[in-house]
BAFI-3210 file (N, C-alpha, C; in Angstrom, 3 decimals, decimal comma, padded with zeros to 6 digits):
// residues 90
n [1|2|3|4|5|6|7|8|9|10|11|12|13|14|15|16|17|18|19|20|21|22|23|24|25|26|27|28|29|30|31|32|33|34|35|36|37|38|39|40|41|42|43|44|45|46|47|48|49|50|51|52|53|54|55|56|57|58|59|60|61|62|63|64|65|66|67|68|69|70|71|72|73|74|75|76|77|78|79|80|81|82|83|84|85|86|87|88|89|90]
n.u [006,778|008,058|008,710|009,049|007,201|005,316|004,486|004,715|002,373|-000,140|000,244|-000,417|-002,972|-004,295|-003,423|-001,973|000,351|-000,086|001,244|004,085|006,561|008,580|007,965|005,160|006,239|007,765|006,010|004,256|006,001|006,743|004,569|004,034|005,896|005,256|002,819|002,790|002,568|001,951|003,302|002,453|-000,127|-000,682|-000,594|-002,476|-004,935|-004,814|-004,806|-007,124|-008,524|-008,730|-009,535|-007,407|-005,730|-006,404|-006,375|-009,216|-009,706|-012,509|-015,874|-019,177|-018,239|-017,298|-014,716|-013,181|-012,674|-010,049|-009,304|-009,657|-007,422|-005,406|-005,088|-004,885|-002,105|-000,514|-000,937|000,372|002,647|003,390|003,362|005,555|007,527|007,221|007,860|010,215|011,368|010,839|012,088|014,609|014,907|014,664]
n.v [-005,759|-003,449|000,308|001,621|-000,137|000,141|003,077|002,805|001,389|002,984|004,943|003,881|002,904|004,693|007,334|009,561|009,766|010,526|010,109|009,147|007,387|005,679|005,695|004,338|001,905|000,660|000,793|-000,934|-003,174|-003,804|-004,309|-006,910|-008,329|-008,269|-009,302|-012,001|-012,042|-011,455|-008,293|-006,947|-007,617|-006,009|-003,676|-003,653|-003,811|-001,731|000,707|-000,072|-001,525|-004,510|-007,577|-009,599|-012,384|-015,065|-013,253|-011,932|-009,663|-008,323|-008,045|-008,551|-006,836|-004,555|-003,157|-005,396|-005,568|-006,123|-005,818|-002,791|-002,236|-003,213|-001,081|001,282|000,584|000,754|003,118|004,385|003,600|004,266|007,236|007,738|007,304|009,171|011,514|010,865|011,107|013,759|015,283|014,852|016,206|019,234]
n.w [-005,013|-007,010|-006,492|-009,457|-010,879|-009,241|-009,792|-012,872|-013,282|-012,260|-013,626|-016,271|-015,793|-014,704|-014,974|-013,807|-011,087|-007,728|-005,381|-003,157|-004,186|-003,435|-000,425|-000,592|-001,795|000,392|002,368|001,609|001,491|003,916|005,352|004,055|004,964|007,640|007,566|006,194|003,578|000,015|-001,305|-003,715|-003,354|-001,190|-002,253|-004,335|-002,474|-001,154|-003,679|-005,445|-003,657|-003,602|-002,116|-000,268|-000,918|001,281|003,822|005,743|004,458|003,556|003,681|002,435|000,481|001,995|003,998|006,421|009,980|010,176|007,527|007,559|009,520|008,406|006,730|008,340|009,158|007,066|006,560|008,616|008,219|005,763|006,089|008,146|006,634|004,406|005,739|006,660|004,039|003,067|004,991|004,286|002,077|002,344]
ca.u [006,733|009,241|008,011|008,861|006,290|003,809|004,180|004,113|000,788|-000,851|000,195|-001,251|-004,237|-005,361|-002,985|-001,183|000,641|000,163|001,412|005,236|006,234|009,105|007,210|004,549|007,466|008,077|004,785|003,835|006,963|006,944|003,626|003,868|006,449|004,555|001,431|003,593|001,724|002,641|003,262|001,551|-001,685|-001,181|-000,841|-003,824|-005,652|-004,981|-004,845|-007,982|-009,392|-009,111|-009,869|-006,306|-006,155|-005,952|-006,518|-010,316|-010,462|-013,519|-017,311|-020,126|-017,843|-016,819|-013,480|-013,457|-011,892|-008,930|-009,100|-009,497|-006,520|-004,349|-004,940|-004,151|-000,984|-000,088|-000,876|001,290|004,462|003,811|003,568|007,009|008,658|007,405|008,299|011,878|011,770|010,775|013,070|016,028|014,502|014,756]
ca.v [-005,096|-002,655|001,784|001,903|-000,959|000,545|003,878|002,580|000,804|003,798|005,792|003,161|002,201|006,248|008,216|010,050|009,503|011,421|009,332|009,232|006,027|005,003|005,568|003,245|000,542|000,416|000,383|-002,171|-004,139|-003,577|-005,328|-007,910|-009,349|-008,484|-010,386|-013,153|-011,869|-010,577|-006,747|-006,416|-007,618|-004,940|-002,495|-003,705|-003,632|000,168|001,390|-000,684|-002,157|-005,520|-008,525|-010,021|-013,884|-015,653|-012,736|-011,605|-008,519|-007,795|-008,776|-008,037|-005,457|-003,387|-003,385|-006,039|-004,902|-006,657|-004,963|-001,535|-001,854|-003,112|000,129|001,916|000,313|001,192|004,849|004,876|003,321|005,293|008,608|007,450|007,187|010,260|012,108|010,779|011,579|015,148|015,775|014,748|017,391|020,298]
ca.w [-006,011|-006,511|-006,465|-010,565|-011,375|-009,364|-010,938|-014,021|-013,222|-011,478|-014,899|-017,114|-015,536|-013,637|-016,039|-013,089|-009,887|-006,593|-003,925|-002,867|-004,693|-002,272|000,496|-001,229|-001,762|001,696|003,277|001,277|001,906|005,334|005,629|003,464|005,948|009,216|007,639|005,562|002,307|-001,378|-001,090|-004,911|-002,760|-000,335|-002,997|-005,222|-001,905|-001,015|-004,443|-005,714|-002,459|-003,798|-001,120|-000,138|-000,769|002,915|004,582|005,659|004,395|002,882|003,831|001,548|-000,337|002,480|004,635|007,949|011,188|009,464|006,720|008,249|010,836|007,670|005,938|009,171|009,385|005,840|006,573|009,424|007,410|004,825|006,343|008,579|005,376|003,798|006,923|006,403|002,524|002,898|005,850|003,649|001,108|003,114]
c.u [007,446|008,164|007,925|007,502|004,866|003,380|003,486|002,821|-000,080|-000,632|-000,513|-002,466|-004,999|-004,620|-002,053|-000,980|000,678|000,835|003,404|005,705|007,245|008,659|005,896|004,922|007,325|007,178|004,576|004,825|007,089|005,888|003,352|004,660|006,165|003,506|001,556|002,492|002,352|002,622|002,358|-000,087|-001,929|-001,523|-002,230|-005,148|-005,738|-005,314|-006,388|-009,660|-009,688|-008,866|-008,088|-006,538|-005,264|-006,054|-008,239|-010,303|-011,502|-014,740|-018,600|-019,851|-017,382|-015,804|-013,961|-012,676|-010,680|-008,380|-008,915|-008,073|-005,365|-003,915|-004,691|-002,892|-000,248|000,130|000,378|002,989|004,597|003,897|004,982|007,498|008,148|008,119|009,875|012,218|011,891|011,737|014,165|016,223|015,463|016,363]
c.v [-003,696|-000,914|001,888|000,883|-000,613|001,955|003,944|002,282|001,977|004,887|005,298|003,005|004,072|007,298|009,365|009,475|010,537|011,186|009,563|007,682|004,893|004,585|003,957|001,840|000,248|000,363|-000,814|-003,382|-004,829|-004,556|-006,617|-008,900|-009,268|-009,341|-011,688|-012,933|-011,191|-009,056|-006,355|-006,714|-006,673|-004,022|-002,478|-003,342|-002,125|001,161|000,818|-001,465|-003,510|-006,767|-009,286|-011,394|-014,271|-014,648|-011,571|-009,860|-007,714|-008,802|-007,918|-006,709|-004,416|-004,060|-004,230|-004,889|-005,374|-005,930|-003,337|-001,684|-002,087|-001,541|001,061|002,140|000,682|002,432|005,175|004,691|004,269|006,828|008,694|007,968|008,289|011,420|012,092|011,147|012,974|015,859|015,661|015,773|018,755|020,639]
c.w [-005,920|-007,056|-008,415|-011,083|-010,762|-009,858|-012,126|-014,362|-013,196|-012,802|-016,260|-017,093|-015,063|-014,643|-015,023|-011,768|-008,386|-005,447|-004,407|-003,119|-004,089|-001,072|000,546|-000,853|-000,658|002,634|003,001|001,314|003,535|005,966|005,241|004,063|006,816|008,902|006,911|004,304|001,291|-000,916|-002,479|-004,338|-002,090|-001,144|-003,577|-003,734|-001,344|-002,175|-005,276|-004,864|-002,734|-002,482|-001,285|000,071|000,863|003,869|004,740|005,979|004,255|003,338|002,791|000,780|000,590|003,393|006,029|008,746|010,483|008,501|006,695|008,947|009,662|006,818|007,136|009,293|008,103|006,200|007,441|009,072|006,572|005,007|007,673|007,403|004,667|004,889|006,652|004,888|002,804|003,824|005,233|002,488|001,631|003,375]
res [m|k|a|k|q|m|e|n|y|l|l|k|t|y|g|k|v|v|h|e|m|e|a|m|e|y|a|c|s|e|l|a|n|l|h|d|i|e|a|e|d|i|f|f|f|m|v|e|n|r|p|i|p|n|m|y|t|h|s|y|g|f|n|t|r|e|g|r|a|l|k|q|q|f|k|s|y|y|n|d|c|c|s|g|l|f|s|n|r|v]
***
């Protein structure tokens, strides 16, 4: 899923975008490759807390240990990318 597609979805669904879309695309792509899943599934897991097919991310509506670990990995990739994006703007 590309940054522009994510941005369009967020604008259409929520009316605004408060994230760095390039960083979100990067984090989704990296995790998708790492876990052999679709980047789109990562995006919807992070934005809408949707379960990821073939991963044990939810139990009784709550994130499992695997789901929480995935969110932490996403946060790390996203923040690393944002640090690089912002350092280039100074």
